[in-house]
C-alpha atoms as one frame of an Amber mdcrd trajectory, in Angstrom:
protein
 -60.477  55.102  76.741 -63.824  56.804  77.185 -64.654  54.134  79.758 -61.412
  54.945  81.593 -62.307  58.633  81.662 -65.753  57.859  83.034 -64.215  55.650
  85.688 -61.761  58.394  86.641 -64.596  60.854  87.046 -66.592  58.429  89.169
 -63.660  57.654  91.426 -62.801  61.311  91.900 -66.406  62.101  92.687 -66.538
  59.382  95.303 -63.187  60.317  96.796 -64.630  62.939  99.157 -66.983  60.468
 100.803 -64.803  57.366 100.859 -63.423  56.620 104.306 -61.494  53.827 105.877
 -60.485  53.073 109.435 -56.729  52.744 109.462 -56.885  51.474 113.039 -59.130
  48.616 111.984 -57.168  47.620 108.903 -53.970  45.752 108.347 -52.025  48.534
 106.613 -48.947  46.325 106.189 -51.122  43.880 104.284 -52.598  46.709 102.253
 -49.080  47.846 101.314 -48.207  44.367 100.093 -51.402  44.249  98.034 -50.700
  47.699  96.636 -47.210  46.624  95.609 -48.774  43.722  93.759 -51.146  46.084
  91.958 -48.255  48.388  91.047 -46.382  45.601  89.226 -49.435  43.806  87.851
 -49.101  43.441  84.062 -51.309  45.931  82.238 -51.787  45.726  78.494 -55.381
  46.894  77.974 -57.578  49.779  79.048 -59.701  47.401  81.080 -56.670  46.113
  83.002 -55.550  49.673  83.740 -59.063  50.519  84.952 -58.973  47.506  87.304
 -55.521  48.439  88.662 -56.632  52.033  89.156 -59.755  50.931  91.037 -57.907
  48.395  93.199 -55.162  50.864  94.124 -57.706  53.502  95.069 -59.510  51.063
  97.374 -56.239  50.117  99.064 -55.287  53.750  99.729 -58.782  54.319 101.160
 -58.227  51.465 103.624 -55.318  53.369 105.217 -55.593  56.954 103.938 -52.758
  58.337 106.082 -50.232  55.597 105.314 -47.157  57.149 103.694 -46.280  54.258
 101.380 -49.847  53.594 100.276 -50.097  57.248  99.300 -46.806  57.046  97.426
 -48.035  53.997  95.489 -51.389  55.674  94.937 -49.654  58.777  93.572 -47.659
  56.631  91.155 -50.840  54.966  89.889 -52.612  58.315  89.563 -49.751  59.708
  87.513 -49.797  56.605  85.327 -53.489  57.141  84.592 -52.893  60.871  84.060
 -50.252  60.058  81.425 -52.618  57.614  79.720 -55.402  60.187  79.515 -53.001
  62.801  78.173 -51.745  60.433  75.482 -55.293  59.648  74.447 -56.181  63.362
  74.428 -53.408  64.514  72.102 -51.405  65.698  75.125 -54.020  68.335  75.912
 -54.928  68.917  79.576 -58.591  68.686  80.511 -60.409  68.712  83.824 -60.240
  64.933  84.247 -56.519  64.703  83.614 -55.862  67.699  85.897 -57.950  66.132
  88.685 -55.990  62.878  88.512 -52.709  64.815  88.415 -53.767  66.940  91.373
 -54.663  63.893  93.412 -51.273  62.390  92.628 -49.747  65.615  93.981 -51.683
  65.528  97.248 -51.068  61.829  97.774 -47.393  62.469  97.177 -47.591  65.231
  99.781 -48.806  62.766 102.397 -45.761  60.611 101.737 -43.314  63.526 101.829
 -44.782  65.059 104.966 -44.707  61.783 106.916 -41.862  61.353 109.427 -38.920
  59.298 108.205 -39.734  56.448 110.585 -43.172  56.113 108.936 -41.668  55.358
 105.519 -38.724  52.937 105.810 -37.641  51.368 102.537 -38.548  47.727 102.018
 -37.015  45.504  99.343 -37.889  42.114  97.907 -41.586  41.888  98.814 -43.140
  38.849  97.162 -46.392  39.616  95.315 -48.531  37.503  92.964 -46.862  39.321
  90.076 -43.252  39.121  91.179 -41.016  40.761  93.725 -41.323  44.484  94.397
 -40.214  47.043  96.954 -40.913  50.373  98.603 -38.267  52.747  97.316 -37.616
  56.396  98.140 -36.100  56.809  94.679 -39.331  55.637  93.072 -41.369  58.076
  95.168 -38.958  60.895  94.282 -39.232  59.978  90.623 -43.019  60.359  90.670
 -42.729  63.667  92.497 -40.222  64.936  89.953 -42.599  63.966  87.138 -45.446
  65.869  88.809 -43.281  68.984  89.261 -42.141  68.757  85.639 -45.779  68.886
  84.541 -46.434  71.826  86.896 -43.434  73.602  85.306 -44.807  72.986  81.795
 -48.227  74.242  82.911 -46.675  77.408  84.333 -44.798  78.110  81.126 -48.085
  77.708  79.249 -49.713  80.283  81.526 -51.489  77.946  83.986 -49.755  78.218
  87.337 -50.686  75.485  89.837 -51.819  76.878  93.242 -48.783  75.213  94.838
 -46.423  77.296  92.698 -48.528  80.379  93.377 -47.865  79.789  97.099 -51.541
  80.132  97.868 -50.896  78.220 101.080 -47.875  78.594 103.406 -45.004  76.271
 102.573 -43.388  73.795 104.974 -39.665  73.071 104.840 -39.572  69.342 104.310
 -37.998  66.854 101.886 -40.430  67.537  99.070 -40.012  71.289  99.138 -36.273
  70.789  98.811 -36.588  68.512  95.768 -39.469  70.504  94.240 -37.360  73.665
  94.269 -34.511  71.811  92.627 -36.782  70.482  89.883 -38.265  73.914  89.248
 -35.361  76.200  90.109 -32.682  74.549  87.987 -34.881  75.123  84.899 -35.387
  78.872  85.472 -33.660  80.766  82.672 -36.002  83.010  80.650 -38.644  85.723
  80.943 -41.274  82.995  80.764 -39.962  81.674  84.074 -40.130  84.923  86.039
 -43.498  83.922  87.457 -41.838  80.973  89.203 -39.590  83.178  91.337 -42.172
  83.896  94.094 -42.331  80.132  94.734 -38.556  79.801  94.745 -38.152  82.821
  97.021 -40.843  81.559  99.371 -39.142  78.170  99.586 -35.773  79.814 100.338
 -37.290  81.924 103.113 -39.216  78.955 104.516 -36.007  76.907 104.802 -33.644
  79.774 105.710 -33.377  78.949 109.414 -34.006  75.211 109.275 -31.800  73.376
 111.737 -31.296  70.438 109.386 -28.676  71.763 106.997 -29.580  69.463 104.117
 -33.041  71.044 103.982 -31.561  74.506 103.372 -30.761  73.717  99.736 -33.577
  76.050  98.483 -31.316  78.971  99.484 -28.623  77.765  97.102 -31.137  77.066
  94.317 -32.716  80.540  94.708 -29.307  82.240  94.596 -28.481  80.417  91.365
 -31.893  81.102  89.798 -31.724  84.855  90.365 -28.182  84.966  88.971 -29.144
  82.903  85.918 -32.020  85.243  85.043 -29.551  88.129  84.973 -26.931  86.220
  82.999 -29.494  85.040  80.443 -30.842  88.552  79.939 -34.289  87.658  81.252
 -34.017  90.722  83.478 -32.692  93.933  81.914 -34.068  96.865  83.880 -31.143
  98.110  86.009 -33.192  98.362  89.187 -34.576  94.842  88.708 -31.088  93.510
  87.933 -29.778  95.063  91.131 -32.630  93.606  93.164 -32.112  90.131  91.704
 -28.362  90.179  92.331 -28.741  91.393  95.904 -31.307  88.662  96.561 -28.922
  86.128  95.100 -26.137  87.351  97.380 -28.376  87.283 100.448 -29.439  83.691
  99.742 -25.889  82.658  98.921 -24.427  84.142 102.080 -27.157  82.601 104.231
 -26.484  79.195 102.711 -22.714  79.376 102.898 -22.785  80.622 106.492 -23.957
  77.160 107.540 -23.169  74.776 104.718 -20.038  76.167 103.104 -19.194  75.353
  99.491 -20.553  72.013  98.322 -22.171  70.289  95.360 -25.180  72.624  95.551
 -23.199  75.873  95.665 -19.566  76.033  94.579 -16.766  78.600  94.572 -17.415
  78.960  90.836 -21.059  79.919  91.544 -19.890  82.484  94.087 -17.348  83.931
  91.670 -19.971  84.222  88.929 -22.285  86.137  91.250 -19.522  88.476  92.424
 -18.608  89.102  88.822 -22.178  90.156  87.955 -22.351  92.366  91.038 -19.238
  94.148  89.851 -20.216  94.221  86.198 -23.599  95.876  86.874 -22.162  98.303
  89.422 -24.288  96.880  92.229 -21.159  96.296  94.330 -17.855  97.083  92.651
 -16.004  95.493  95.574 -17.906  92.187  95.493 -15.462  89.316  96.006 -12.597
  91.752  96.579 -10.663  93.048  99.560 -10.150  96.758 100.123  -6.506  97.606
  99.491  -5.807  98.418 103.140  -6.672  94.804 103.997  -4.371  93.086 101.525
  -1.437  92.778 103.876  -3.265  91.811 107.041  -1.908  88.473 108.293  -5.311
  86.790 107.903  -5.494  87.777 104.202  -1.940  87.786 102.898  -1.517  85.060
 100.302  -5.171  84.073 100.445  -7.228  83.417  97.344  -9.275  86.583  97.800
  -6.146  88.678  98.353  -4.583  87.257  95.171  -7.705  88.015  93.198  -7.951
  91.523  94.640  -4.362  92.388  93.617  -4.903  90.964  90.124  -8.184  92.836
  89.728  -6.519  96.105  90.778  -3.708  95.494  88.269  -6.294  94.798  85.544
  -8.135  98.035  86.372  -4.857  99.961  86.327  -3.879  98.569  82.917  -7.401
  99.142  81.547  -7.101 102.835  82.403  -3.683 103.059  80.757  -4.825 101.131
  77.673  -7.802 103.479  77.266  -5.465 106.478  77.375  -3.296 104.870  74.711
  -6.343 104.689  72.448  -7.914 108.044  73.203  -5.135 110.316  74.401  -2.139
 109.053  72.506  -0.300 107.723  75.557   2.768 105.859  74.357   3.863 102.327
  75.213   6.867 103.545  77.199   4.746 105.823  79.398   2.096 103.116  79.863
   4.709 100.508  80.782   6.263 102.922  83.282   2.941 103.708  84.898   2.049
  99.997  85.155   5.448  99.277  86.689   5.008 102.149  89.136   1.624 100.803
  90.262   3.086  97.323  90.849   6.024  98.784  92.793   3.675 100.760  94.981
   1.970  97.482  95.929   5.354  95.947  96.712   6.278  98.964  98.859   3.106
  98.506 100.910   3.910  94.842 101.438   7.472  95.646 102.392   6.230  98.219
 104.930   4.056  95.507 106.424   7.123  93.256 106.767   5.854  90.895 104.073
   8.151  91.551 101.117   8.600  87.987  99.845   4.903  87.127 100.287   3.996
  90.300  98.403   6.362  89.450  95.564   4.719  86.032  95.291   1.281  87.612
  95.237   2.377  90.070  92.535   3.835  87.300  90.381   0.572  85.408  90.522
  -1.480  88.565  89.898   0.642  89.649  86.928   0.199  86.216  85.359  -3.568
  86.280  85.969  -3.834  89.635  84.172  -1.498  88.626  81.342  -3.441  85.417
  80.628  -6.855  87.147  81.012  -7.720  84.871  83.910  -8.721  88.004  85.838
 -10.311  90.797  83.841 -11.901  93.975  85.169 -14.900  95.002  82.979 -13.020
  98.079  81.770 -10.355  95.898  80.161 -12.812  94.737  77.481 -11.520  95.588
  74.030  -7.957  96.150  75.191  -4.891  93.964  74.811  -3.023  92.821  77.944
   0.288  94.502  78.853   3.165  93.915  76.461   5.091  90.679  76.989   8.314
  92.627  77.486   6.979  94.549  80.501   5.395  91.390  81.925   8.722  89.597
  81.741  10.583  92.538  83.269   8.172  92.719  86.209   8.243  88.958  86.785
  12.046  89.151  86.967  11.918  92.154  89.289   9.589  90.328  91.665  11.406
  86.989  91.524  11.812  85.218  94.819  15.004  85.996  96.711  17.610  83.254
  96.271  17.856  80.791  99.134  20.835  81.496 101.416  23.846  79.311 100.788
  25.560  77.671 103.750  25.316  79.025 107.282  23.310  77.696 110.181
């Protein structure tokens, strides 16, 4: 293993002076050779040294070739892992240098235009068939980012995650942010947020929608830090939640709900905005908008009515505990509030639609599906008043006969 470390040092030292003329070389042939090296059986340190040396020479023949750099990055990471295993999993300068070169070679692959890196399957090599696979290149990149994440948590932030150089919105930034951002959840990870924010801003206005995923990841990361209690200062909580909403809204404005950002995610964020008093109306409609034609019967209108009912009952339940308000008076006040909503719907010419909305809202409150923060610690309305209101707001019977 000491010989391998010496070889690594020698190769890295020579790397700055090695040069190859891509124009004068058969890069397709070099790719085939490199594939052969990548699948060559390796069982000893000497065989790994030989594969490492051969791969390095092939990348030097065509230093800008996307696939040769991808294969070179994979070999570098393989050697990095071997050194780490031999060194009790402790990072030293040699292992970091090999890891860093894997990162920059991976960059060359990711930054290359799509037409420069088509997948190729079933290439015959002296050691069996092999191929050029985007999944394999992504796998190596993910491994590199996972190491960078571990380094950051140990207090050694890689310059890439420090954003010491401007970021470019391309395929690797998208996947890097996913690898890093989905793991953010504790105070230890707060130092990663400048990278995640920078990635979101870099990709905010990208015309290729699929590259705007960093906005969704950033929105989720800021929310998760609040939910996990990694941020507790009220001002910092407010800042994080407002950032999350900004990123969410920017993403949804173009992409809409999808696998990267769902309605559930949006509801969770709105709930935290309300809970922390950053925006008590987050995810809700103002009452004067409930009966507009564009909102009546909509999901947000239904939620808004239920939330208002929950707030109304929370206030009554609190008075029952602290002021001695009786069940009869509380039931009457709850009924009065619901009837006021029905009266507003009737005035808008939408009586039956309003009754339907009230039935759904009453059930959401009764089953705790919708809960205003103030309801915590209180029981839902009594079953008897729930049943009475559901009967009062029952749908009108269908007309019998007639034309």
